[in-house]
LOLO-735856 format. One record per atom (N, C-alpha, C): residue number from 1; residue in one letter; y, z, x. Coordinates in steps of 0.001 Angstrom, whole numbers, plus 500000, padded with zeros to 6 digits. Each point is the difference from the previous one (the first is absolute). Layout:
# residues N
+-----+---+--------+--------+--------+
:   k : r :  north :     up :   east :
+-----+---+--------+--------+--------+
: NUM : A :      Y :      Z :      X :
...
+-----+---+--------+--------+--------+
END
This chain:
# residues 149
+-----+---+--------+--------+--------+
:   k : r :  north :     up :   east :
+-----+---+--------+--------+--------+
:   1 : M : 504817 : 496671 : 497633 :
:   1 : M : 499971 : 499475 : 501439 :
:   1 : M : 500381 : 498347 : 499804 :
:   2 : A : 499848 : 499345 : 498788 :
:   2 : A : 500590 : 498675 : 500140 :
:   2 : A : 501177 : 499760 : 499656 :
:   3 : Y : 500715 : 500835 : 499477 :
:   3 : Y : 501472 : 500009 : 499652 :
:   3 : Y : 500528 : 500257 : 501615 :
:   4 : Y : 499538 : 501176 : 500663 :
:   4 : Y : 500341 : 500080 : 501239 :
:   4 : Y : 500056 : 499134 : 500866 :
:   5 : S : 498869 : 499389 : 500045 :
:   5 : S : 499944 : 498944 : 501040 :
:   5 : S : 500481 : 498612 : 499596 :
:   6 : A : 500364 : 499947 : 498579 :
:   6 : A : 500764 : 498656 : 499855 :
:   6 : A : 501274 : 500232 : 500591 :
:   7 : G : 500684 : 501116 : 500186 :
:   7 : G : 501551 : 500453 : 500254 :
:   7 : G : 500326 : 499509 : 501416 :
:   8 : W : 499014 : 499423 : 500819 :
:   8 : W : 500374 : 499933 : 501323 :
:   8 : W : 499525 : 498559 : 500355 :
:   9 : C : 500795 : 499466 : 501073 :
:   9 : C : 499903 : 498583 : 500391 :
:   9 : C : 500170 : 500024 : 501504 :
:  10 : D : 499052 : 499596 : 500925 :
:  10 : D : 500078 : 499910 : 501480 :
:  10 : D : 500235 : 501527 : 500527 :
:  11 : G : 499286 : 501079 : 499242 :
:  11 : G : 500200 : 501493 : 500730 :
:  11 : G : 501444 : 500472 : 499760 :
:  12 : K : 500705 : 499571 : 498866 :
:  12 : K : 501154 : 500318 : 499807 :
:  12 : K : 500061 : 499930 : 498076 :
:  13 : P : 500638 : 500914 : 499587 :
:  13 : P : 500282 : 500388 : 498633 :
:  13 : P : 500897 : 498632 : 499281 :
:  14 : I : 499584 : 499710 : 499061 :
:  14 : I : 500803 : 498717 : 499453 :
:  14 : I : 501272 : 500232 : 499430 :
:  15 : F : 500062 : 501311 : 499479 :
:  15 : F : 501609 : 500532 : 499638 :
:  15 : F : 500150 : 501132 : 500760 :
:  16 : R : 501183 : 500236 : 500405 :
:  16 : R : 500337 : 501351 : 500667 :
:  16 : R : 500678 : 500797 : 499287 :
:  17 : S : 500612 : 500007 : 498671 :
:  17 : S : 500949 : 500991 : 499277 :
:  17 : S : 499087 : 501017 : 499888 :
:  18 : A : 500964 : 501146 : 499584 :
:  18 : A : 499289 : 501153 : 499847 :
:  18 : A : 498992 : 500166 : 498818 :
:  19 : F : 500073 : 499376 : 498961 :
:  19 : F : 499389 : 499566 : 498782 :
:  19 : F : 498703 : 499600 : 500645 :
:  20 : W : 499886 : 498888 : 500438 :
:  20 : W : 498731 : 499348 : 500261 :
:  20 : W : 499197 : 500608 : 501515 :
:  21 : T : 500675 : 500983 : 500481 :
:  21 : T : 499410 : 500331 : 501193 :
:  21 : T : 499445 : 501172 : 499304 :
:  22 : T : 500465 : 500790 : 498935 :
:  22 : T : 499361 : 501099 : 499540 :
:  22 : T : 498925 : 499871 : 499147 :
:  23 : A : 500028 : 498669 : 499129 :
:  23 : A : 498866 : 499472 : 499100 :
:  23 : A : 498815 : 499495 : 500934 :
:  24 : N : 500191 : 499236 : 501216 :
:  24 : N : 499267 : 499614 : 500825 :
:  24 : N : 499092 : 501174 : 500645 :
:  25 : S : 500852 : 501217 : 500406 :
:  25 : S : 499256 : 501203 : 500562 :
:  25 : S : 499364 : 500720 : 498851 :
:  26 : N : 500456 : 499889 : 498879 :
:  26 : N : 499314 : 500812 : 499010 :
:  26 : N : 498627 : 499269 : 499613 :
:  27 : F : 499709 : 498779 : 499944 :
:  27 : F : 498725 : 499013 : 499998 :
:  27 : F : 499226 : 500651 : 500835 :
:  28 : L : 500635 : 499995 : 501437 :
:  28 : L : 498922 : 500411 : 501137 :
:  28 : L : 499422 : 501490 : 499782 :
:  29 : D : 500952 : 500837 : 499483 :
:  29 : D : 499650 : 501442 : 499785 :
:  29 : D : 499080 : 500354 : 498999 :
:  30 : I : 500209 : 499018 : 498968 :
:  30 : I : 499025 : 500095 : 498977 :
:  30 : I : 498731 : 499769 : 500049 :
:  31 : G : 499880 : 498859 : 500897 :
:  31 : G : 498751 : 499288 : 500238 :
:  31 : G : 499318 : 500823 : 500949 :
:  32 : V : 500623 : 500825 : 501181 :
:  32 : V : 499530 : 501062 : 500984 :
:  32 : V : 499166 : 501231 : 498908 :
:  33 : L : 500875 : 500450 : 499260 :
:  33 : L : 499833 : 501059 : 499204 :
:  33 : L : 498551 : 499689 : 499170 :
:  34 : E : 500214 : 499151 : 499137 :
:  34 : E : 498739 : 499437 : 499341 :
:  34 : E : 498912 : 499809 : 501049 :
:  35 : W : 499935 : 499303 : 500790 :
:  35 : W : 498925 : 499762 : 501099 :
:  35 : W : 499477 : 501416 : 500568 :
:  36 : C : 500998 : 501059 : 500169 :
:  36 : C : 499365 : 501152 : 500579 :
:  36 : C : 499295 : 500881 : 498840 :
:  37 : K : 500309 : 499552 : 498733 :
:  37 : K : 499029 : 500756 : 498920 :
:  37 : K : 498718 : 499298 : 499972 :
:  38 : L : 499897 : 498772 : 500306 :
:  38 : L : 498391 : 499553 : 499889 :
:  38 : L : 499477 : 500033 : 501279 :
:  39 : F : 500537 : 500086 : 501275 :
:  39 : F : 499192 : 499931 : 501160 :
:  39 : F : 500103 : 501113 : 501047 :
:  40 : A : 501299 : 500592 : 499603 :
:  40 : A : 500604 : 501194 : 501241 :
:  40 : A : 499663 : 501335 : 499653 :
:  41 : D : 499791 : 500355 : 498745 :
:  41 : D : 500230 : 501102 : 499408 :
:  41 : D : 498632 : 500742 : 499354 :
:  42 : R : 498986 : 500482 : 500587 :
:  42 : R : 498608 : 500073 : 499546 :
:  42 : R : 500085 : 501192 : 498943 :
:  43 : N : 500872 : 500652 : 499814 :
:  43 : N : 500146 : 500890 : 498801 :
:  43 : N : 500729 : 499285 : 498924 :
:  44 : D : 500660 : 499087 : 499769 :
:  44 : D : 500483 : 499347 : 498918 :
:  44 : D : 499126 : 499506 : 499318 :
:  45 : P : 500069 : 500023 : 498557 :
:  45 : P : 499150 : 499712 : 498929 :
:  45 : P : 499799 : 498327 : 500389 :
:  46 : H : 500935 : 499384 : 500269 :
:  46 : H : 500039 : 498742 : 500056 :
:  46 : H : 498988 : 499344 : 501133 :
:  47 : F : 499930 : 500669 : 501150 :
:  47 : F : 499334 : 499747 : 501347 :
:  47 : F : 498579 : 499274 : 499749 :
:  48 : W : 499600 : 498869 : 500694 :
:  48 : W : 499172 : 498952 : 499665 :
:  48 : W : 498681 : 500925 : 500185 :
:  49 : G : 499752 : 501039 : 500943 :
:  49 : G : 498892 : 500864 : 499792 :
:  49 : G : 499815 : 500970 : 498899 :
:  50 : N : 501014 : 499977 : 499218 :
:  50 : N : 499869 : 500752 : 498724 :
:  50 : N : 499765 : 499074 : 498640 :
:  51 : I : 499797 : 498737 : 500399 :
:  51 : I : 500097 : 499264 : 498866 :
:  51 : I : 498350 : 498915 : 499922 :
:  52 : I : 499936 : 499384 : 501505 :
:  52 : I : 498784 : 499465 : 500371 :
:  52 : I : 498771 : 500733 : 499684 :
:  53 : G : 498952 : 499376 : 499415 :
:  53 : G : 498777 : 500470 : 499804 :
:  53 : G : 499000 : 500095 : 501402 :
:  54 : D : 500268 : 499145 : 500756 :
:  54 : D : 499209 : 500099 : 501325 :
:  54 : D : 501356 : 499752 : 501221 :
:  55 : P : 500580 : 501112 : 500398 :
:  55 : P : 500787 : 500115 : 501022 :
:  55 : P : 499678 : 499408 : 501186 :
:  56 : A : 498850 : 500257 : 500583 :
:  56 : A : 499680 : 499691 : 501388 :
:  56 : A : 499369 : 498588 : 500010 :
:  57 : A : 499698 : 499575 : 498885 :
:  57 : A : 500103 : 498222 : 500072 :
:  57 : A : 501140 : 499498 : 499829 :
:  58 : F : 500925 : 500672 : 499319 :
:  58 : F : 501564 : 499174 : 499793 :
:  58 : F : 500757 : 500194 : 501209 :
:  59 : E : 499825 : 501187 : 500617 :
:  59 : E : 500527 : 499924 : 501543 :
:  59 : E : 499611 : 498996 : 500791 :
:  60 : A : 498505 : 499939 : 500161 :
:  60 : A : 499663 : 498701 : 500876 :
:  60 : A : 500379 : 498577 : 499785 :
:  61 : G : 500196 : 499957 : 498748 :
:  61 : G : 500568 : 498704 : 499328 :
:  61 : G : 501584 : 499869 : 500449 :
:  62 : L : 500366 : 500883 : 499772 :
:  62 : L : 501710 : 500075 : 500449 :
:  62 : L : 500169 : 499869 : 501236 :
:  63 : L : 499213 : 500996 : 500897 :
:  63 : L : 500377 : 499612 : 501460 :
:  63 : L : 499603 : 498537 : 500500 :
:  64 : A : 498801 : 499427 : 499543 :
:  64 : A : 499429 : 498758 : 500216 :
:  64 : A : 501130 : 499049 : 499505 :
:  65 : A : 500703 : 500113 : 498767 :
:  65 : A : 500784 : 498924 : 499429 :
:  65 : A : 501295 : 500060 : 500764 :
:  66 : L : 500427 : 501088 : 500556 :
:  66 : L : 501451 : 500053 : 500935 :
:  66 : L : 499624 : 500006 : 501251 :
:  67 : G : 498560 : 499951 : 500457 :
:  67 : G : 500008 : 499505 : 501593 :
:  67 : G : 500432 : 501342 : 500978 :
:  68 : I : 499725 : 501235 : 499116 :
:  68 : I : 500395 : 501092 : 501075 :
:  68 : I : 498945 : 501036 : 499832 :
:  69 : T : 500133 : 500929 : 500950 :
:  69 : T : 499124 : 501128 : 500169 :
:  69 : T : 500376 : 501139 : 499138 :
:  70 : S : 499001 : 501150 : 499713 :
:  70 : S : 500336 : 501063 : 499104 :
:  70 : S : 501354 : 500570 : 500949 :
:  71 : E : 499894 : 500410 : 500921 :
:  71 : E : 500957 : 500410 : 501119 :
:  71 : E : 501493 : 499467 : 499569 :
:  72 : A : 499968 : 498558 : 500057 :
:  72 : A : 501400 : 499369 : 499907 :
:  72 : A : 500217 : 500071 : 498784 :
:  73 : R : 499178 : 500265 : 498752 :
:  73 : R : 500514 : 500313 : 498724 :
:  73 : R : 500496 : 501377 : 500080 :
:  74 : V : 499515 : 500831 : 500517 :
:  74 : V : 500744 : 501407 : 500118 :
:  74 : V : 501230 : 499837 : 500463 :
:  75 : G : 500116 : 499369 : 501271 :
:  75 : G : 501387 : 499827 : 500693 :
:  75 : G : 500871 : 499154 : 499205 :
:  76 : Y : 499598 : 499031 : 498996 :
:  76 : Y : 500991 : 499293 : 499192 :
:  76 : Y : 500318 : 501005 : 498931 :
:  77 : C : 499174 : 500601 : 499365 :
:  77 : C : 500237 : 501167 : 498932 :
:  77 : C : 501399 : 500758 : 500635 :
:  78 : H : 499529 : 500547 : 501357 :
:  78 : H : 500926 : 500919 : 500604 :
:  78 : H : 501552 : 499298 : 499981 :
:  79 : E : 499950 : 498739 : 500377 :
:  79 : E : 501600 : 499253 : 500213 :
:  79 : E : 500364 : 499710 : 498754 :
:  80 : M : 499127 : 499841 : 498670 :
:  80 : M : 500735 : 500019 : 498789 :
:  80 : M : 500475 : 501387 : 499443 :
:  81 : K : 499036 : 500912 : 500252 :
:  81 : K : 500637 : 501537 : 499648 :
:  81 : K : 501292 : 500230 : 500752 :
:  82 : N : 499898 : 499639 : 501055 :
:  82 : N : 501118 : 500621 : 500925 :
:  82 : N : 501481 : 499388 : 499478 :
:  83 : Y : 499812 : 498640 : 499663 :
:  83 : Y : 501038 : 499399 : 499550 :
:  83 : Y : 500683 : 500678 : 498692 :
:  84 : R : 498696 : 500402 : 499132 :
:  84 : R : 500279 : 500378 : 498627 :
:  84 : R : 500648 : 501449 : 500327 :
:  85 : D : 499430 : 500738 : 500804 :
:  85 : D : 500314 : 501386 : 500070 :
:  85 : D : 501346 : 500068 : 500843 :
:  86 : K : 500366 : 499242 : 500895 :
:  86 : K : 501337 : 500037 : 500693 :
:  86 : K : 501106 : 499443 : 499342 :
:  87 : F : 499801 : 498875 : 499241 :
:  87 : F : 501105 : 499129 : 499481 :
:  87 : F : 500022 : 500094 : 498665 :
:  88 : I : 498985 : 500196 : 499031 :
:  88 : I : 499997 : 499968 : 498600 :
:  88 : I : 500134 : 501146 : 499756 :
:  89 : A : 499031 : 501248 : 500013 :
:  89 : A : 499765 : 501074 : 499175 :
:  89 : A : 500828 : 500946 : 500543 :
:  90 : H : 500174 : 499723 : 501498 :
:  90 : H : 500883 : 501136 : 500719 :
:  90 : H : 500809 : 499269 : 500840 :
:  91 : L : 501415 : 500137 : 500249 :
:  91 : L : 500586 : 499297 : 500771 :
:  91 : L : 500483 : 501131 : 501216 :
:  92 : D : 498804 : 499994 : 500950 :
:  92 : D : 500146 : 500814 : 501503 :
:  92 : D : 501144 : 499329 : 500561 :
:  93 : S : 499902 : 500460 : 501260 :
:  93 : S : 501200 : 500044 : 500805 :
:  93 : S : 499842 : 498665 : 501087 :
:  94 : E : 498875 : 499225 : 499584 :
:  94 : E : 499707 : 498805 : 500881 :
:  94 : E : 500883 : 498969 : 499891 :
:  95 : F : 500552 : 499457 : 501019 :
:  95 : F : 501237 : 498951 : 499769 :
:  95 : F : 499321 : 498474 : 500070 :
:  96 : T : 499128 : 499794 : 500335 :
:  96 : T : 498993 : 498777 : 499755 :
:  96 : T : 498997 : 499919 : 499313 :
:  97 : M : 500173 : 499036 : 498889 :
:  97 : M : 499006 : 499909 : 499147 :
:  97 : M : 498946 : 498982 : 500474 :
:  98 : H : 498922 : 500095 : 499888 :
:  98 : H : 498665 : 499172 : 500476 :
:  98 : H : 499724 : 499235 : 498664 :
:  99 : I : 500071 : 498933 : 499631 :
:  99 : I : 499513 : 499760 : 498473 :
:  99 : I : 498502 : 499446 : 500375 :
: 100 : P : 499387 : 500523 : 499321 :
: 100 : P : 498361 : 499534 : 500267 :
: 100 : P : 499680 : 498766 : 500006 :
: 101 : R : 498993 : 499347 : 500375 :
: 101 : R : 499463 : 498561 : 499693 :
: 101 : R : 499350 : 500093 : 498819 :
: 102 : L : 500499 : 498947 : 499302 :
: 102 : L : 499579 : 499973 : 498746 :
: 102 : L : 498585 : 499109 : 499658 :
: 103 : E : 499749 : 499421 : 500875 :
: 103 : E : 498849 : 498899 : 499711 :
: 103 : E : 498497 : 500829 : 499627 :
: 104 : L : 499910 : 500941 : 500753 :
: 104 : L : 498580 : 500739 : 499670 :
: 104 : L : 500133 : 500978 : 498726 :
: 105 : A : 501272 : 500006 : 499483 :
: 105 : A : 500277 : 500682 : 498735 :
: 105 : A : 499559 : 499052 : 499095 :
: 106 : K : 500866 : 498863 : 499916 :
: 106 : K : 499565 : 499126 : 499203 :
: 106 : K : 498690 : 499563 : 499876 :
: 107 : E : 499246 : 499782 : 501241 :
: 107 : E : 498475 : 499484 : 499679 :
: 107 : E : 499228 : 500883 : 499482 :
: 108 : S : 500463 : 501390 : 500369 :
: 108 : S : 498859 : 501049 : 499625 :
: 108 : S : 500415 : 500030 : 498417 :
: 109 : V : 501085 : 499954 : 499561 :
: 109 : V : 500334 : 499973 : 498359 :
: 109 : V : 499084 : 498788 : 499560 :
: 110 : F : 500097 : 499071 : 500332 :
: 110 : F : 499293 : 498597 : 499572 :
: 110 : F : 498390 : 500198 : 499885 :
: 111 : Y : 499721 : 500714 : 501249 :
: 111 : Y : 498461 : 500285 : 499975 :
: 111 : Y : 499669 : 500963 : 498786 :
: 112 : Y : 500835 : 501372 : 499921 :
: 112 : Y : 499585 : 501066 : 499126 :
: 112 : Y : 500206 : 499247 : 498748 :
: 113 : H : 501040 : 499209 : 499644 :
: 113 : H : 500383 : 499338 : 498889 :
: 113 : H : 498328 : 499134 : 499345 :
: 114 : A : 499850 : 499054 : 501101 :
: 114 : A : 498721 : 499302 : 499609 :
: 114 : A : 498652 : 500904 : 499760 :
: 115 : H : 499824 : 500819 : 500746 :
: 115 : H : 499063 : 500944 : 500014 :
: 115 : H : 500063 : 500823 : 498651 :
: 116 : I : 500907 : 500449 : 499454 :
: 116 : I : 500056 : 500653 : 498630 :
: 116 : I : 499748 : 499150 : 498675 :
: 117 : A : 500657 : 498765 : 500201 :
: 117 : A : 499717 : 498958 : 499110 :
: 117 : A : 498824 : 499506 : 499874 :
: 118 : S : 499215 : 499863 : 501099 :
: 118 : S : 498542 : 499451 : 499865 :
: 118 : S : 498822 : 501121 : 500312 :
: 119 : T : 500261 : 501107 : 500109 :
: 119 : T : 499177 : 500829 : 500380 :
: 119 : T : 499690 : 501393 : 499051 :
: 120 : E : 501186 : 500353 : 499933 :
: 120 : E : 499922 : 501693 : 499375 :
: 120 : E : 500035 : 499768 : 498511 :
: 121 : Q : 499460 : 500706 : 499289 :
: 121 : Q : 500174 : 500118 : 498656 :
: 121 : Q : 500985 : 500777 : 499457 :
: 122 : L : 501293 : 499738 : 499842 :
: 122 : L : 500921 : 500501 : 499571 :
: 122 : L : 500601 : 499334 : 498676 :
: 123 : D : 499511 : 500374 : 498963 :
: 123 : D : 500326 : 499574 : 498745 :
: 123 : D : 501361 : 499941 : 499690 :
: 124 : G : 500636 : 498636 : 499593 :
: 124 : G : 501266 : 500240 : 499590 :
: 124 : G : 501073 : 499789 : 501081 :
: 125 : V : 499796 : 500314 : 501073 :
: 125 : V : 500849 : 500027 : 501351 :
: 125 : V : 500736 : 498720 : 500099 :
: 126 : F : 499372 : 499036 : 499991 :
: 126 : F : 500477 : 498546 : 500270 :
: 126 : F : 500586 : 499413 : 498732 :
: 127 : L : 500158 : 500330 : 498755 :
: 127 : L : 500391 : 499431 : 498484 :
: 127 : L : 501412 : 499503 : 500451 :
: 128 : N : 501018 : 500576 : 500733 :
: 128 : N : 501233 : 499335 : 500329 :
: 128 : N : 500510 : 499950 : 501488 :
: 129 : L : 498817 : 499899 : 500676 :
: 129 : L : 500528 : 499527 : 501453 :
: 129 : L : 499233 : 498979 : 500298 :
: 130 : P : 500698 : 499379 : 501268 :
: 130 : P : 499576 : 498681 : 500194 :
: 130 : P : 498465 : 499920 : 500583 :
: 131 : R : 499386 : 499175 : 499727 :
: 131 : R : 498413 : 499786 : 501059 :
: 131 : R : 500220 : 499581 : 501125 :
: 132 : D : 500804 : 499277 : 500122 :
: 132 : D : 500036 : 499366 : 501664 :
: 132 : D : 501368 : 500623 : 500497 :
: 133 : L : 499761 : 501056 : 501033 :
: 133 : L : 501312 : 500391 : 500424 :
: 133 : L : 500884 : 499252 : 501076 :
: 134 : R : 498958 : 499038 : 500803 :
: 134 : R : 500601 : 499120 : 500868 :
: 134 : R : 501169 : 499299 : 499069 :
: 135 : A : 499383 : 499359 : 499186 :
: 135 : A : 500799 : 498886 : 499125 :
: 135 : A : 501197 : 500901 : 499149 :
: 136 : Y : 500221 : 501129 : 500080 :
: 136 : Y : 500819 : 500838 : 499147 :
: 136 : Y : 500864 : 500387 : 501144 :
: 137 : Y : 499665 : 500355 : 501044 :
: 137 : Y : 501007 : 500214 : 501234 :
: 137 : Y : 500960 : 499116 : 500460 :
: 138 : A : 499059 : 498363 : 499941 :
: 138 : A : 500847 : 498704 : 500254 :
: 138 : A : 500982 : 499688 : 498918 :
: 139 : K : 499655 : 500291 : 498575 :
: 139 : K : 501039 : 500093 : 498990 :
: 139 : K : 501132 : 500842 : 500166 :
: 140 : C : 499668 : 501370 : 500359 :
: 140 : C : 501201 : 501150 : 500259 :
: 140 : C : 500532 : 499077 : 501119 :
: 141 : A : 499806 : 499676 : 501151 :
: 141 : A : 500582 : 499591 : 500887 :
: 141 : A : 500894 : 498800 : 499937 :
: 142 : S : 499509 : 499024 : 499127 :
: 142 : S : 500727 : 498821 : 499539 :
: 142 : S : 501252 : 500521 : 499106 :
: 143 : D : 499573 : 500992 : 498978 :
: 143 : D : 501185 : 500511 : 499208 :
: 143 : D : 500884 : 500581 : 500973 :
: 144 : A : 499791 : 500533 : 500958 :
: 144 : A : 500876 : 500775 : 500556 :
: 144 : A : 500749 : 499027 : 501052 :
: 145 : L : 499512 : 498912 : 500273 :
: 145 : L : 500484 : 498865 : 500671 :
: 145 : L : 500952 : 499497 : 499383 :
: 146 : A : 499714 : 499713 : 498678 :
: 146 : A : 501262 : 499414 : 499240 :
: 146 : A : 501303 : 500555 : 499709 :
: 147 : I : 499774 : 501356 : 499998 :
: 147 : I : 501242 : 500831 : 499799 :
: 147 : I : 500656 : 500193 : 501418 :
: 148 : Y : 499144 : 500166 : 501108 :
: 148 : Y : 500505 : 500023 : 501038 :
: 148 : Y : 500756 : 498702 : 500427 :
: 149 : E : 499722 : 498769 : 499688 :
: 149 : E : 500873 : 498808 : 500062 :
: 149 : E : 500932 : 499883 : 499195 :
+-----+---+--------+--------+--------+
END
Protein backbone atom coordinates (compact mmCIF):
# COMPACT_ATOMS: atom_id res chain seq x y z
CA UNK A 1 0.00 0.00 0.00
CA UNK A 2 2.91 2.34 0.67
CA UNK A 3 4.23 1.84 -2.86
CA UNK A 4 0.76 2.42 -4.33
CA UNK A 5 0.09 5.56 -2.30
CA UNK A 6 3.49 7.04 -3.09
CA UNK A 7 2.64 6.95 -6.79
CA UNK A 8 -0.01 9.65 -6.47
CA UNK A 9 0.16 13.42 -6.09
CA UNK A 10 -2.91 15.63 -5.69
CA UNK A 11 -5.19 12.77 -6.68
CA UNK A 12 -3.36 12.04 -9.93
CA UNK A 13 -0.76 9.39 -10.76
CA UNK A 14 2.77 10.73 -10.86
CA UNK A 15 3.55 8.77 -14.04
CA UNK A 16 0.99 7.79 -16.66
CA UNK A 17 2.95 5.43 -18.90
CA UNK A 18 1.69 1.88 -19.32
CA UNK A 19 4.52 0.50 -17.19
CA UNK A 20 3.93 2.81 -14.22
CA UNK A 21 0.16 2.50 -14.46
CA UNK A 22 0.47 -1.29 -14.37
CA UNK A 23 3.06 -1.29 -11.58
CA UNK A 24 1.03 1.11 -9.44
CA UNK A 25 -2.17 -0.86 -10.00
CA UNK A 26 -0.37 -4.07 -9.05
CA UNK A 27 0.75 -2.50 -5.77
CA UNK A 28 -2.89 -1.70 -5.00
CA UNK A 29 -4.10 -5.16 -6.01
CA UNK A 30 -1.54 -7.01 -3.90
CA UNK A 31 -2.33 -4.79 -0.94
CA UNK A 32 -6.04 -5.57 -1.24
CA UNK A 33 -5.43 -9.30 -1.72
CA UNK A 34 -3.18 -9.51 1.32
CA UNK A 35 -5.54 -7.41 3.45
CA UNK A 36 -8.45 -9.68 2.53
CA UNK A 37 -6.48 -12.72 3.69
CA UNK A 38 -6.01 -11.12 7.11
CA UNK A 39 -9.34 -9.38 7.63
CA UNK A 40 -12.06 -10.43 5.21
CA UNK A 41 -11.85 -14.18 4.63
CA UNK A 42 -12.81 -16.03 7.81
CA UNK A 43 -11.87 -19.38 6.22
CA UNK A 44 -8.36 -18.27 5.26
CA UNK A 45 -5.72 -19.73 7.61
CA UNK A 46 -4.19 -16.22 7.84
CA UNK A 47 -7.45 -14.61 9.00
CA UNK A 48 -6.88 -12.79 12.30
CA UNK A 49 -9.61 -14.79 14.04
CA UNK A 50 -7.63 -17.97 13.34
CA UNK A 51 -4.40 -16.50 14.76
CA UNK A 52 -5.36 -14.33 17.72
CA UNK A 53 -5.67 -15.99 21.12
CA UNK A 54 -8.58 -13.80 22.28
CA UNK A 55 -10.54 -12.83 19.15
CA UNK A 56 -13.28 -10.93 21.03
CA UNK A 57 -10.79 -8.69 22.82
CA UNK A 58 -8.83 -8.18 19.60
CA UNK A 59 -11.93 -7.16 17.66
CA UNK A 60 -13.00 -4.74 20.39
CA UNK A 61 -9.53 -3.18 20.36
CA UNK A 62 -9.45 -3.04 16.58
CA UNK A 63 -12.82 -1.31 16.38
CA UNK A 64 -11.78 1.19 19.05
CA UNK A 65 -8.47 1.88 17.29
CA UNK A 66 -10.24 2.42 13.96
CA UNK A 67 -13.10 4.39 15.53
CA UNK A 68 -15.75 2.30 13.78
CA UNK A 69 -18.58 -0.06 14.68
CA UNK A 70 -18.71 -3.77 13.99
CA UNK A 71 -21.26 -3.06 11.26
CA UNK A 72 -18.91 -0.55 9.64
CA UNK A 73 -16.11 -3.12 9.75
CA UNK A 74 -18.33 -5.65 8.00
CA UNK A 75 -19.25 -3.04 5.39
CA UNK A 76 -15.61 -2.18 4.83
CA UNK A 77 -14.75 -5.86 4.41
CA UNK A 78 -17.49 -6.03 1.79
CA UNK A 79 -16.02 -2.99 0.00
CA UNK A 80 -12.56 -4.55 -0.10
CA UNK A 81 -13.85 -7.99 -1.11
CA UNK A 82 -16.01 -6.48 -3.83
CA UNK A 83 -12.96 -4.79 -5.39
CA UNK A 84 -10.99 -8.03 -5.05
CA UNK A 85 -13.73 -10.17 -6.52
CA UNK A 86 -14.82 -7.84 -9.32
CA UNK A 87 -11.48 -6.49 -10.50
CA UNK A 88 -8.64 -8.68 -9.27
CA UNK A 89 -9.74 -12.30 -8.94
CA UNK A 90 -12.44 -12.20 -11.61
CA UNK A 91 -12.89 -9.58 -14.27
CA UNK A 92 -16.63 -9.17 -14.27
CA UNK A 93 -18.54 -7.09 -16.76
CA UNK A 94 -18.62 -3.95 -14.62
CA UNK A 95 -17.19 -0.92 -16.36
CA UNK A 96 -16.52 1.27 -13.34
CA UNK A 97 -13.83 0.32 -10.87
CA UNK A 98 -14.41 1.52 -7.32
CA UNK A 99 -11.01 1.58 -5.65
CA UNK A 100 -11.51 0.97 -1.95
CA UNK A 101 -10.54 3.54 0.63
CA UNK A 102 -7.22 2.39 2.02
CA UNK A 103 -6.87 4.29 5.29
CA UNK A 104 -8.86 1.74 7.31
CA UNK A 105 -6.93 -1.10 5.68
CA UNK A 106 -3.61 0.50 6.55
CA UNK A 107 -4.62 1.30 10.13
CA UNK A 108 -6.07 -2.16 10.69
CA UNK A 109 -2.82 -3.77 9.58
CA UNK A 110 -0.85 -1.46 11.87
CA UNK A 111 -3.09 -2.48 14.77
CA UNK A 112 -2.89 -6.18 13.91
CA UNK A 113 0.90 -6.07 13.60
CA UNK A 114 1.34 -4.23 16.91
CA UNK A 115 -0.98 -6.72 18.62
CA UNK A 116 0.83 -9.74 17.21
CA UNK A 117 4.23 -8.29 18.09
CA UNK A 118 3.28 -7.40 21.66
CA UNK A 119 0.61 -9.88 22.75
CA UNK A 120 0.61 -13.17 20.90
CA UNK A 121 3.13 -15.92 21.55
CA UNK A 122 4.22 -16.76 18.01
CA UNK A 123 7.78 -17.96 18.37
CA UNK A 124 10.05 -16.98 15.52
CA UNK A 125 7.44 -15.02 13.56
CA UNK A 126 9.24 -11.68 13.86
CA UNK A 127 12.79 -12.84 13.26
CA UNK A 128 12.94 -11.18 9.83
CA UNK A 129 10.02 -8.77 10.10
CA UNK A 130 10.04 -5.15 11.21
CA UNK A 131 8.97 -4.53 14.80
CA UNK A 132 7.51 -1.10 14.00
CA UNK A 133 5.25 -1.37 10.99
CA UNK A 134 4.51 2.37 10.83
CA UNK A 135 8.21 3.12 10.47
CA UNK A 136 8.54 0.36 7.88
CA UNK A 137 5.58 1.76 5.92
CA UNK A 138 7.15 5.24 6.00
CA UNK A 139 10.47 3.79 4.77
CA UNK A 140 8.72 1.96 1.91
CA UNK A 141 6.84 5.14 0.95
CA UNK A 142 10.08 7.11 1.06
CA UNK A 143 11.89 4.54 -1.08
CA UNK A 144 9.05 4.60 -3.60
CA UNK A 145 8.99 8.39 -3.74
CA UNK A 146 12.71 8.38 -4.51
CA UNK A 147 11.97 6.19 -7.53
CA UNK A 148 8.91 8.16 -8.61
CA UNK A 149 10.86 11.42 -8.46
